[in-house]
C-alpha positions in Angstrom: 69.5 17.8 -31.8 65.6 16.1 -32.2 63.6 16.0 -29.3 62.1 11.7 -29.9 58.4 12.3 -31.1 56.3 14.8 -32.7 57.5 17.7 -31.1 59.7 20.2 -32.5 63.9 20.7 -32.2 64.6 23.9 -31.2 66.0 25.0 -34.1 62.5 24.0 -35.9 60.9 26.4 -33.6 63.3 29.1 -33.9 62.8 29.5 -37.6 59.1 28.5 -37.3 58.8 31.4 -34.4 60.8 34.3 -37.3 58.8 33.2 -40.1 55.5 33.6 -38.1 57.0 37.0 -37.2 58.2 37.8 -40.9 61.4 38.5 -39.6 64.7 37.6 -41.6 67.6 35.6 -40.0 70.0 39.3 -40.7 67.0 41.0 -38.8 66.9 38.2 -35.6 69.9 38.0 -35.3 70.6 41.6 -35.3 73.9 43.2 -34.1 74.6 40.3 -32.0 74.4 37.1 -34.4 75.4 37.1 -38.3 72.8 35.5 -40.7 75.0 32.5 -40.8 74.5 31.8 -37.3 70.9 31.4 -37.2 70.5 29.5 -40.4 73.0 26.8 -38.6 70.5 27.2 -35.7 67.9 26.7 -37.6 69.3 23.5 -39.1 70.1 22.2 -35.9 73.9 21.7 -37.3 75.1 23.8 -33.8 74.5 24.0 -30.5 73.6 27.4 -29.4 74.3 28.8 -26.0 71.8 29.6 -23.5 72.9 33.4 -24.0 72.5 32.7 -27.5 68.6 30.7 -26.3 67.8 34.1 -24.4 68.7 36.6 -26.6 66.5 35.1 -29.7 63.7 34.4 -27.6 63.4 37.9 -26.5 63.8 38.9 -30.1 60.8 36.7 -30.3 58.5 38.2 -28.0 59.4 34.8 -26.0 60.4 34.5 -22.2 63.4 34.1 -21.4 63.6 30.6 -20.6 61.5 29.5 -23.6 64.6 28.1 -25.8 66.0 27.1 -22.7 64.1 25.2 -21.5 63.0 22.7 -24.3 67.0 23.1 -24.7 66.7 20.8 -21.3 63.9 19.1 -22.1 65.8 17.6 -25.2 68.7 16.9 -23.0 66.6 15.3 -21.1 65.1 13.0 -23.8 68.9 12.3 -25.3 69.6 11.2 -21.4 66.6 9.2 -21.3 66.8 7.0 -24.5 70.3 6.7 -23.2 69.6 5.2 -20.3 66.9 3.3 -21.4 69.5 1.4 -23.9 72.4 0.8 -21.5 69.9 -1.0 -18.7 69.3 -3.6 -21.4 65.3 -3.5 -20.6 63.6 -6.1 -23.4 66.6 -8.2 -23.3 66.7 -9.5 -19.7 70.5 -9.0 -19.5 70.0 -7.6 -16.4 68.7 -10.9 -14.4 72.0 -13.0 -16.6 74.5 -11.0 -14.9 74.6 -8.6 -17.9 76.5 -4.6 -17.4 73.1 -2.7 -17.7 71.8 -0.2 -15.1 69.1 -0.6 -12.6 65.7 -0.3 -13.3 65.7 2.4 -10.8 67.5 4.8 -12.6 65.4 4.9 -15.3 62.7 5.4 -13.3 64.3 7.8 -11.7 65.2 9.5 -15.0 61.4 9.5 -16.5 59.9 11.1 -13.2 62.8 13.4 -13.7 61.4 14.1 -17.4 58.1 14.3 -16.0 58.5 16.6 -13.3 59.6 19.1 -16.0 56.6 19.4 -18.3 
């Protein structure tokens, strides 16, 4: 679940914030989440629920939507990458009756992504 480019994944961001605040994985998870759950999140081995993301944001003194916004942006980037691949933009297959999607669909996805930032 890594964000395209140089941005951090949710797990990397979670680890970085936890370490900045000198918290252990057990302390971050508190009574609600185990150390192994936090570890798996930090290594991007599992996909967290929105409730978990909100809980960890609160534990780290961030706004409730800190990680959920990052998660949504990551998902939109993944969708945009899929749309780009399906469109066959660079191959010209669209003009030869290929099964690619339209430029308009890609443009709409890109606009959605930009508006989220």
